[in-house]
C-alpha positions as CSV (number, residue, x, y, z in Angstrom):
1,M,69.1,40.5,116.6
2,P,72.5,41.9,117.1
3,D,74.5,43.9,114.2
4,P,75.2,41.1,111.8
5,I,78.5,42.2,110.7
6,L,80.4,42.6,114.0
7,P,81.4,38.9,114.3
8,F,83.5,39.3,110.9
9,L,85.1,42.6,112.2
10,Q,86.0,41.2,115.6
11,Q,87.4,37.9,114.3
12,Q,88.9,38.6,110.9
13,G,88.9,42.5,110.9
14,V,87.4,42.6,107.5
15,L,84.2,41.6,105.8
16,L,84.5,40.7,102.1
17,L,81.6,41.5,99.7
18,D,80.8,40.1,96.5
19,G,81.2,41.8,93.0
20,G,79.1,42.7,90.2
21,L,75.9,40.6,89.8
22,A,75.0,41.9,86.3
23,T,78.7,41.6,85.0
24,E,78.6,37.8,85.7
25,L,75.3,37.3,84.2
26,E,76.2,39.0,81.2
27,A,79.6,37.2,80.9
28,R,77.3,33.8,80.9
29,G,75.7,35.2,77.7
30,L,72.4,36.7,79.0
31,D,71.2,39.9,77.5
32,L,70.4,42.5,80.3
33,N,69.5,45.4,78.0
34,D,66.2,45.9,79.3
35,P,64.8,48.3,81.9
36,L,64.6,45.8,84.4
37,W,68.4,44.9,83.9
38,S,69.5,42.1,86.3
39,A,65.9,41.6,87.8
40,K,64.9,40.4,84.0
41,V,66.8,37.3,85.0
42,L,64.8,36.7,88.1
43,L,61.8,36.2,86.0
44,E,63.5,34.3,83.3
45,D,66.3,32.2,84.6
46,P,66.3,32.4,88.3
47,D,68.8,29.4,88.7
48,V,71.6,31.4,86.9
49,I,71.3,33.9,89.8
50,R,71.8,31.4,92.1
51,Q,74.7,29.9,90.7
52,V,76.4,33.2,90.4
53,H,75.9,33.9,94.3
54,I,77.5,30.2,94.8
55,D,80.5,31.4,92.6
56,Y,80.9,34.3,94.8
57,L,80.8,32.4,97.9
58,R,83.5,30.0,96.6
59,A,85.5,32.8,95.5
60,G,85.6,33.9,99.3
61,A,82.8,36.6,99.6
62,D,81.6,37.0,103.3
63,C,78.3,38.5,102.1
64,I,76.3,38.3,98.7
65,V,73.7,40.8,97.8
66,S,70.4,39.7,96.4
67,A,69.3,40.3,92.8
68,S,66.5,43.0,93.8
69,Y,68.6,46.2,92.9
70,Q,66.6,46.9,90.0
71,A,63.2,45.0,91.1
72,T,60.8,47.6,92.1
73,L,57.1,46.7,92.5
74,S,56.2,49.5,90.1
75,R,58.5,48.4,87.3
76,L,57.6,44.5,87.8
77,Q,53.9,45.4,87.3
78,E,54.7,47.8,84.2
79,R,56.0,44.2,83.0
80,G,52.6,42.8,83.4
81,L,52.7,41.2,86.9
82,T,50.3,41.8,89.7
83,E,51.1,43.6,92.6
84,A,51.1,40.4,94.7
85,E,53.3,38.7,92.0
86,A,55.7,41.6,92.0
87,A,56.0,41.1,95.6
88,E,56.7,37.6,95.3
89,N,59.1,38.3,92.7
90,L,61.3,40.4,95.1
91,R,61.1,37.8,98.0
92,S,62.3,35.2,95.5
93,A,65.6,37.5,94.9
94,V,66.3,37.1,98.4
95,R,65.3,33.4,98.6
96,L,67.7,32.6,96.0
97,A,70.5,34.3,97.8
98,V,69.6,32.4,101.2
99,E,69.5,29.2,99.5
100,A,72.8,29.8,97.9
101,R,74.2,30.7,101.0
102,D,72.8,27.8,103.0
103,G,73.6,25.4,100.5
104,F,77.2,26.4,100.6
105,W,77.2,26.7,104.3
106,S,75.7,23.0,104.5
107,D,79.1,21.3,103.1
108,P,81.6,21.1,105.8
109,Q,84.2,21.5,103.3
110,N,83.3,25.0,102.8
111,R,83.7,26.0,106.5
112,P,87.2,25.9,107.4
113,G,88.5,29.5,108.2
114,R,85.3,30.8,107.3
115,L,82.3,32.4,109.2
116,R,78.8,31.7,108.1
117,P,78.4,34.3,105.0
118,L,75.5,36.8,105.0
119,V,72.8,37.8,102.9
120,A,72.0,41.4,101.9
121,A,68.9,42.6,100.5
122,S,69.7,45.0,97.9
123,V,67.9,48.5,97.8
124,G,68.7,50.2,94.6
125,P,68.3,53.8,94.1
126,Y,65.2,55.6,92.2
127,G,67.9,56.1,89.4
128,A,67.8,52.1,88.9
129,Y,64.1,52.3,88.3
130,L,64.5,55.1,85.6
131,A,67.0,53.1,83.9
132,D,68.9,56.3,82.6
133,G,72.1,56.2,84.4
134,S,70.8,58.9,86.9
135,E,72.3,56.7,89.7
136,Y,75.5,58.3,88.6
137,T,74.1,62.0,88.8
138,G,71.5,62.1,91.4
139,G,69.3,64.6,89.3
140,Y,66.1,63.2,90.3
141,G,64.1,66.5,91.1
142,L,62.4,64.8,93.8
143,T,62.0,65.8,97.6
144,S,63.1,63.3,100.4
145,A,59.2,62.7,101.0
146,E,58.8,61.8,97.3
147,L,61.6,59.3,97.5
148,Q,60.5,57.8,100.6
149,A,57.0,57.3,99.3
150,F,58.9,55.4,95.9
151,H,61.1,53.3,98.2
152,E,58.6,52.3,100.7
153,P,56.5,49.8,99.1
154,R,59.4,47.6,98.1
155,W,61.3,48.2,101.5
156,H,58.6,46.7,103.6
157,V,58.5,43.8,101.2
158,L,62.4,43.3,101.6
159,A,62.2,43.7,105.4
160,Q,60.0,40.9,105.9
161,V,62.3,38.5,104.4
162,K,65.2,36.6,105.9
163,A,68.0,38.7,104.8
164,D,70.4,39.4,107.4
165,L,70.6,43.3,106.3
166,M,69.7,45.6,103.8
167,A,72.2,47.1,101.2
168,C,71.1,50.7,100.5
169,E,73.5,51.0,97.6
170,T,74.4,52.9,94.7
171,L,72.8,56.1,96.3
172,P,73.7,59.6,94.3
173,S,71.6,61.7,96.1
174,H,71.5,63.2,99.9
175,E,67.9,63.6,99.7
176,E,67.4,59.6,98.8
177,G,69.8,58.8,101.8
178,R,67.3,60.7,104.0
179,A,64.5,59.1,102.6
180,L,65.9,55.5,103.2
181,L,67.1,56.7,106.7
182,E,63.5,57.3,107.6
183,L,62.7,54.0,106.6
184,L,64.8,52.3,108.6
185,R,64.2,54.1,111.5
186,A,60.5,53.1,111.2
187,T,61.5,49.4,110.6
188,P,62.4,47.9,113.9
189,G,65.1,45.3,114.0
190,V,66.6,45.7,110.6
191,Y,70.0,46.6,109.9
192,A,71.5,48.3,106.8
193,W,74.6,49.8,105.3
194,F,74.5,53.0,103.2
195,S,76.8,53.5,100.1
196,F,77.0,56.2,97.8
197,T,78.3,56.8,94.2
198,C,80.7,59.8,94.1
199,R,81.5,62.4,91.3
200,D,85.1,62.8,92.7
201,A,87.3,62.3,95.6
202,E,84.9,64.5,98.1
203,H,81.5,64.6,96.7
204,I,78.6,62.2,96.0
205,S,77.1,62.2,92.7
206,D,74.7,65.2,93.3
207,G,77.3,67.4,94.4
208,S,76.7,67.0,98.2
209,P,80.0,66.6,100.3
210,L,80.5,63.1,101.4
211,I,81.3,64.2,105.0
212,E,77.8,65.9,105.3
213,V,76.1,63.1,103.9
214,L,77.6,60.6,106.3
215,E,77.1,62.6,109.4
216,E,73.6,62.5,109.0
217,L,73.7,58.8,109.5
218,E,76.1,58.5,112.3
219,D,73.5,58.6,115.1
220,E,71.5,55.7,113.7
221,P,72.8,52.5,115.3
222,R,71.0,50.3,113.2
223,V,73.0,51.7,110.2
224,V,76.0,49.4,110.3
225,A,78.3,50.7,107.8
226,V,78.7,53.6,105.3
227,G,80.8,54.5,102.5
228,V,80.7,54.5,98.8
229,N,80.3,52.0,95.8
230,C,80.1,52.0,91.9
231,T,82.9,54.5,92.2
232,S,86.0,54.9,90.5
233,P,89.0,53.0,92.5
234,A,91.0,56.3,91.8
235,F,88.9,58.2,94.2
236,I,88.6,55.2,96.8
237,P,91.8,56.0,99.0
238,N,90.6,60.0,99.6
239,L,87.0,59.1,100.0
240,I,88.1,56.6,102.9
241,G,89.7,59.4,104.4
242,E,86.5,61.8,103.9
243,A,84.5,59.3,105.5
244,R,86.8,58.9,108.6
245,K,86.3,62.7,109.2
246,A,82.6,61.8,109.5
247,T,82.0,58.7,111.0
248,A,82.9,56.2,113.7
249,K,81.0,53.4,112.0
250,P,82.6,50.6,110.0
251,I,83.5,52.1,106.3
252,I,82.2,50.2,103.1
253,V,84.1,50.4,99.6
254,Y,83.1,48.5,96.6
255,P,84.0,50.4,93.6
256,N,83.6,49.4,89.9
257,S,86.5,48.4,87.9
258,G,87.2,52.2,87.0
259,E,85.3,52.0,83.3
260,R,82.7,54.6,82.6
261,Y,79.1,54.0,82.1
262,D,77.6,55.6,79.0
263,A,73.9,56.3,79.9
264,G,73.0,56.7,76.1
265,A,74.6,53.6,74.8
266,K,73.8,51.6,77.9
267,R,77.1,50.4,78.5
268,W,80.6,50.5,80.0
269,K,83.2,52.0,78.3
270,G,86.7,50.7,79.2
271,D,88.6,53.8,78.7
272,T,90.9,53.7,81.9
273,P,93.6,51.1,83.2
274,A,92.8,47.8,84.6
275,V,93.1,47.8,88.6
276,D,94.8,45.1,90.5
277,F,92.1,44.8,93.1
278,G,94.4,42.5,95.6
279,R,96.9,45.2,95.8
280,A,94.3,48.0,95.8
281,S,92.3,46.3,98.5
282,E,95.4,46.4,101.0
283,L,95.5,50.4,100.3
284,W,91.9,50.6,101.0
285,R,92.0,48.6,104.5
286,A,95.1,50.6,105.5
287,A,93.3,53.6,104.9
288,G,90.3,52.5,107.2
289,A,87.8,50.5,105.1
290,T,86.6,47.4,106.7
291,L,83.9,46.2,104.2
292,I,85.7,45.4,100.9
293,G,84.4,44.2,97.4
294,G,83.6,45.1,94.0
295,C,80.8,46.4,92.0
296,C,80.0,46.7,88.3
297,R,82.5,45.2,85.9
298,T,83.9,42.9,88.8
299,G,83.5,39.3,89.2
300,P,84.7,36.2,91.4
301,G,88.5,36.7,89.9
302,H,88.2,40.1,92.1
303,V,86.7,38.8,94.9
304,R,89.3,36.0,95.1
305,E,92.5,38.3,94.7
306,I,90.8,40.5,97.7
307,R,90.5,37.7,99.9
308,S,94.1,36.1,99.0
309,C,95.6,39.7,100.0
310,L,93.6,40.3,103.1
311,L,92.8,37.0,104.4
312,A,93.4,33.2,103.8
313,P,92.5,32.2,99.8
314,A,89.2,30.6,99.5
């Protein structure tokens, strides 16, 4: 199977991602105050997740990301599912996204000016399992081998379903990036992007220089893009510059809205100015990013703004 993002970059120069899944679920009145976070909705109301995926496609997203970010086998089993039921729940997260994409694409009215959208299977960090905000610190105290052992069961379930690629996302730790890279290398035929959370304009959340982290991913051809997500938009232009020093791969950026996550209160605080994602995306594209979208506290409106500035409106 060829690199799935290449047709987008060759034909339109950019690939547009979706926005925050949990943000949209909360906007629809769902309570995500739970260790499973958005994965709770997989168990309780999966049709809502499918509809959010559809809404992002209608807004112009070229790639939607599955609701498997927080859904680890161990956390699902702690909720009372058997190992087989937990694995099926993971698979259902990807199926919902595939069904949404296929349904969207089956309507000829959705095709003009578009390429068939992609589905990425989300592989969230160890910090998402902890549900303590450590995806913004990387302070795990675990080795790469220990992190690889944690991720391996979920990785193999997701690698066997019909996603176009894996989204190794919101990674705060250099060691976690290494662990997931080893899993990718051991899984023939699978492609992935790697995106990290950053504490400032040069370092990922655990303090490692972004340049050093991305350099270690450079020689793996099935890493199709590298960059940052769920990071303040204020840092993105400089982080793109740092990434360009380290890699010739496509650069991915999908920042949060600029608000700050309060791990104690388990909520985002709106203590930063609102960001015009359309105009910002033009700057990110000019700086060298080619996969662009939004993360926490962004929604279909942000994706629509990005598409209207970078491509034809959806």
